[in-house]
N, CA, C and O atoms as a DFTB+ gen file, in Angstrom:
308 C
 N C O
     1  1      88.833     -60.061    -101.660
     2  2      87.476     -59.889    -101.192
     3  2      86.553     -59.792    -102.397
     4  3      86.889     -59.210    -103.429
     5  1      85.401     -60.371    -102.229
     6  2      84.490     -60.467    -103.359
     7  2      83.391     -59.417    -103.356
     8  3      82.847     -59.091    -104.412
     9  1      83.059     -58.890    -102.199
    10  2      81.949     -57.941    -102.161
    11  2      82.147     -56.942    -101.029
    12  3      82.999     -57.109    -100.157
    13  1      81.341     -55.917    -101.078
    14  2      81.375     -54.914    -100.022
    15  2      81.020     -55.532     -98.681
    16  3      81.629     -55.201     -97.664
    17  1      80.049     -56.417     -98.670
    18  2      79.649     -57.034     -97.398
    19  2      80.781     -57.887     -96.830
    20  3      80.969     -57.920     -95.614
    21  1      81.545     -58.581     -97.690
    22  2      82.719     -59.326     -97.215
    23  2      83.723     -58.373     -96.573
    24  3      84.266     -58.645     -95.502
    25  1      83.952     -57.264     -97.245
    26  2      84.887     -56.267     -96.727
    27  2      84.440     -55.767     -95.360
    28  3      85.236     -55.713     -94.423
    29  1      83.169     -55.403     -95.246
    30  2      82.636     -54.877     -93.992
    31  2      82.731     -55.911     -92.875
    32  3      83.056     -55.559     -91.741
    33  1      82.456     -57.163     -93.170
    34  2      82.525     -58.215     -92.153
    35  2      83.952     -58.418     -91.652
    36  3      84.151     -58.803     -90.500
    37  1      84.929     -58.168     -92.488
    38  2      86.321     -58.395     -92.105
    39  2      86.981     -57.164     -91.493
    40  3      88.105     -57.248     -90.999
    41  1      86.300     -56.031     -91.519
    42  2      86.857     -54.801     -90.953
    43  2      86.957     -54.903     -89.433
    44  3      86.126     -55.530     -88.775
    45  1      87.988     -54.276     -88.903
    46  2      88.153     -54.203     -87.456
    47  2      88.471     -52.765     -87.082
    48  3      89.280     -52.113     -87.743
    49  1      87.843     -52.272     -86.033
    50  2      88.142     -50.937     -85.549
    51  2      89.536     -50.917     -84.938
    52  3      89.954     -51.875     -84.288
    53  1      90.233     -49.840     -85.147
    54  2      91.550     -49.667     -84.532
    55  2      91.341     -49.169     -83.107
    56  3      90.377     -48.458     -82.826
    57  1      92.248     -49.546     -82.212
    58  2      92.096     -49.060     -80.846
    59  2      92.570     -47.608     -80.764
    60  3      93.323     -47.137     -81.616
    61  1      92.124     -46.926     -79.743
    62  2      92.383     -45.496     -79.599
    63  2      93.873     -45.170     -79.546
    64  3      94.307     -44.172     -80.120
    65  1      94.654     -45.995     -78.867
    66  2      96.096     -45.750     -78.767
    67  2      96.771     -45.825     -80.135
    68  3      97.653     -45.024     -80.443
    69  1      96.356     -46.778     -80.940
    70  2      96.933     -46.916     -82.276
    71  2      96.589     -45.696     -83.138
    72  3      97.436     -45.200     -83.882
    73  1      95.363     -45.223     -83.038
    74  2      94.954     -44.036     -83.787
    75  2      95.755     -42.824     -83.321
    76  3      96.234     -42.044     -84.144
    77  1      95.901     -42.663     -82.025
    78  2      96.666     -41.533     -81.489
    79  2      98.122     -41.581     -81.932
    80  3      98.692     -40.549     -82.285
    81  1      98.732     -42.764     -81.919
    82  2     100.127     -42.905     -82.354
    83  2     100.296     -42.505     -83.817
    84  3     101.231     -41.783     -84.162
    85  1      99.402     -42.970     -84.667
    86  2      99.481     -42.637     -86.091
    87  2      99.193     -41.155     -86.321
    88  3      99.812     -40.523     -87.177
    89  1      98.255     -40.604     -85.558
    90  2      97.958     -39.176     -85.668
    91  2      99.203     -38.351     -85.348
    92  3      99.512     -37.393     -86.056
    93  1      99.905     -38.714     -84.301
    94  2     101.120     -37.983     -83.921
    95  2     102.171     -38.037     -85.024
    96  3     102.838     -37.038     -85.295
    97  1     102.321     -39.186     -85.657
    98  2     103.283     -39.314     -86.763
    99  2     102.904     -38.391     -87.916
   100  3     103.759     -37.710     -88.483
   101  1     101.623     -38.374     -88.257
   102  2     101.148     -37.534     -89.359
   103  2     101.288     -36.055     -88.998
   104  3     101.734     -35.254     -89.820
   105  1     100.913     -35.695     -87.779
   106  2     101.032     -34.304     -87.338
   107  2     102.483     -33.851     -87.409
   108  3     102.770     -32.766     -87.916
   109  1     103.403     -34.674     -86.903
   110  2     104.826     -34.326     -86.924
   111  2     105.346     -34.172     -88.349
   112  3     106.107     -33.248     -88.637
   113  1     104.939     -35.069     -89.235
   114  2     105.368     -34.985     -90.632
   115  2     104.831     -33.706     -91.273
   116  3     105.553     -33.029     -92.005
   117  1     103.578     -33.375     -91.006
   118  2     102.985     -32.161     -91.574
   119  2     103.689     -30.925     -91.020
   120  3     103.921     -29.963     -91.752
   121  1     104.025     -30.948     -89.752
   122  2     104.748     -29.825     -89.149
   123  2     106.111     -29.649     -89.821
   124  3     106.522     -28.518     -90.081
   125  1     106.815     -30.740     -90.104
   126  2     108.123     -30.647     -90.769
   127  2     107.997     -30.000     -92.144
   128  3     108.829     -29.177     -92.525
   129  1     106.963     -30.372     -92.883
   130  2     106.740     -29.789     -94.211
   131  2     106.441     -28.293     -94.090
   132  3     107.015     -27.482     -94.817
   133  1     105.555     -27.934     -93.183
   134  2     105.196     -26.517     -93.017
   135  2     106.364     -25.700     -92.489
   136  3     106.580     -24.570     -92.927
   137  1     107.111     -26.255     -91.560
   138  2     108.268     -25.554     -91.009
   139  2     109.299     -25.276     -92.101
   140  3     109.874     -24.189     -92.154
   141  1     109.528     -26.252     -92.965
   142  2     110.475     -26.064     -94.069
   143  2     109.996     -24.942     -94.988
   144  3     110.789     -24.101     -95.409
   145  1     108.707     -24.929     -95.298
   146  2     108.167     -23.883     -96.173
   147  2     108.268     -22.507     -95.515
   148  3     108.666     -21.538     -96.162
   149  1     107.912     -22.420     -94.242
   150  2     107.946     -21.133     -93.545
   151  2     109.351     -20.564     -93.418
   152  3     109.544     -19.349     -93.457
   153  1     110.331     -21.450     -93.267
   154  2     111.721     -21.007     -93.092
   155  2     112.541     -21.121     -94.370
   156  3     113.769     -21.027     -94.350
   157  1     111.832     -21.327     -95.491
   158  2     112.463     -21.392     -96.814
   159  2     113.613     -22.391     -96.862
   160  3     114.682     -22.123     -97.411
   161  1     113.356     -23.548     -96.267
   162  2     114.313     -24.653     -96.297
   163  2     113.799     -25.696     -97.278
   164  3     112.634     -25.671     -97.676
   165  1     114.671     -26.602     -97.659
   166  2     114.254     -27.703     -98.534
   167  2     113.252     -28.570     -97.785
   168  3     113.416     -28.854     -96.599
   169  1     112.202     -28.989     -98.508
   170  2     111.217     -29.846     -97.848
   171  2     111.814     -31.232     -97.643
   172  3     112.661     -31.669     -98.422
   173  1     111.376     -31.918     -96.601
   174  2     111.893     -33.268     -96.343
   175  2     111.645     -34.177     -97.550
   176  3     110.529     -34.247     -98.064
   177  1     112.679     -34.858     -97.989
   178  2     112.577     -35.709     -99.178
   179  2     111.730     -36.947     -98.944
   180  3     111.178     -37.509     -99.890
   181  1     111.622     -37.373     -97.705
   182  2     110.896     -38.608     -97.409
   183  2     109.415     -38.379     -97.096
   184  3     108.717     -39.308     -96.688
   185  1     108.935     -37.147     -97.285
   186  2     107.543     -36.825     -96.962
   187  2     106.872     -36.214     -98.189
   188  3     107.368     -35.241     -98.756
   189  1     105.740     -36.791     -98.595
   190  2     104.930     -36.220     -99.670
   191  2     103.953     -35.248     -99.017
   192  3     103.041     -35.668     -98.305
   193  1     104.138     -33.965     -99.256
   194  2     103.351     -32.952     -98.557
   195  2     101.849     -33.076     -98.817
   196  3     101.050     -32.835     -97.912
   197  1     101.457     -33.442    -100.020
   198  2     100.034     -33.597    -100.325
   199  2      99.404     -34.745     -99.569
   200  3      98.303     -34.623     -99.033
   201  1     100.108     -35.857     -99.529
   202  2      99.585     -37.031     -98.821
   203  2      99.497     -36.763     -97.328
   204  3      98.497     -37.100     -96.694
   205  1     100.538     -36.160     -96.763
   206  2     100.536     -35.928     -95.317
   207  2      99.434     -34.935     -94.932
   208  3      98.835     -35.072     -93.865
   209  1      99.156     -33.940     -95.779
   210  2      98.084     -32.993     -95.485
   211  2      96.725     -33.690     -95.520
   212  3      95.879     -33.449     -94.659
   213  1      96.517     -34.551     -96.512
   214  2      95.241     -35.275     -96.598
   215  2      95.062     -36.231     -95.420
   216  3      93.961     -36.360     -94.884
   217  1      96.131     -36.890     -95.023
   218  2      96.041     -37.784     -93.851
   219  2      95.746     -36.993     -92.591
   220  3      94.953     -37.420     -91.752
   221  1      96.386     -35.835     -92.458
   222  2      96.145     -34.978     -91.297
   223  2      94.669     -34.569     -91.262
   224  3      94.040     -34.594     -90.204
   225  1      94.131     -34.200     -92.403
   226  2      92.717     -33.828     -92.495
   227  2      91.827     -35.003     -92.078
   228  3      90.885     -34.832     -91.304
   229  1      92.130     -36.181     -92.591
   230  2      91.350     -37.371     -92.257
   231  2      91.413     -37.716     -90.781
   232  3      90.392     -38.015     -90.164
   233  1      92.614     -37.674     -90.214
   234  2      92.747     -37.967     -88.783
   235  2      91.999     -36.932     -87.949
   236  3      91.342     -37.288     -86.971
   237  1      92.090     -35.656     -88.321
   238  2      91.368     -34.636     -87.563
   239  2      89.867     -34.899     -87.572
   240  3      89.185     -34.652     -86.577
   241  1      89.357     -35.395     -88.681
   242  2      87.934     -35.738     -88.745
   243  2      87.627     -36.936     -87.837
   244  3      86.657     -36.920     -87.078
   245  1      88.455     -37.960     -87.927
   246  2      88.228     -39.185     -87.143
   247  2      88.260     -38.900     -85.642
   248  3      87.451     -39.439     -84.887
   249  1      89.199     -38.047     -85.210
   250  2      89.314     -37.776     -83.772
   251  2      88.357     -36.681     -83.304
   252  3      88.282     -36.397     -82.108
   253  1      87.627     -36.064     -84.233
   254  2      86.657     -35.036     -83.847
   255  2      87.289     -33.700     -83.525
   256  3      86.805     -32.979     -82.653
   257  1      88.364     -33.361     -84.216
   258  2      89.103     -32.122     -83.976
   259  2      88.169     -30.911     -83.998
   260  3      87.548     -30.622     -85.021
   261  1      88.073     -30.222     -82.900
   262  2      87.254     -29.013     -82.732
   263  2      85.773     -29.244     -83.012
   264  3      85.018     -28.280     -83.143
   265  1      85.343     -30.498     -83.106
   266  2      83.937     -30.795     -83.344
   267  2      83.417     -30.318     -84.692
   268  3      82.218     -30.095     -84.857
   269  1      84.315     -30.163     -85.647
   270  2      83.933     -29.614     -86.950
   271  2      83.485     -30.693     -87.926
   272  3      83.953     -31.830     -87.853
   273  1      82.572     -30.342     -88.850
   274  2      82.200     -31.284     -89.908
   275  2      83.333     -31.392     -90.932
   276  3      84.223     -30.543     -90.978
   277  1      83.289     -32.442     -91.748
   278  2      84.347     -32.744     -92.718
   279  2      84.770     -31.522     -93.537
   280  3      85.964     -31.268     -93.691
   281  1      83.832     -30.786     -94.049
   282  2      84.138     -29.659     -94.933
   283  2      84.769     -28.468     -94.226
   284  3      85.263     -27.550     -94.881
   285  1      84.757     -28.473     -92.904
   286  2      85.316     -27.346     -92.157
   287  2      86.556     -27.726     -91.354
   288  3      87.119     -26.884     -90.654
   289  1      86.981     -28.966     -91.444
   290  2      88.165     -29.425     -90.707
   291  2      89.393     -28.661     -91.169
   292  3      89.595     -28.463     -92.367
   293  1      90.207     -28.236     -90.224
   294  2      91.469     -27.574     -90.546
   295  2      92.625     -28.505     -90.208
   296  3      92.456     -29.505     -89.510
   297  1      93.789     -28.162     -90.710
   298  2      94.983     -28.974     -90.440
   299  2      96.041     -28.098     -89.782
   300  3      97.159     -27.970     -90.282
   301  1      95.675     -27.504     -88.664
   302  2      96.600     -26.644     -87.927
   303  2      97.805     -27.448     -87.441
   304  3      97.688     -28.607     -87.044
   305  1      98.962     -26.796     -87.487
   306  2     100.173     -27.430     -86.938
   307  2     100.813     -26.505     -85.938
   308  3     101.844     -26.842     -85.356
């Protein structure tokens, strides 16, 4: 892509079902990381805890979790 306008023209919104499916995957991964920490178990090797937390935060914003603004979004599991 050559410019921002090219990028914007080629963007497509994801459908709600696809967003919900990906949100569930991220939520489950974040829960596994937190559960391991709470129960003093080894964290899952296939999950990067920082990335999954940031994705969870982003998805919560996109879906309007609790109607909160970006800076107040939580990542409850």
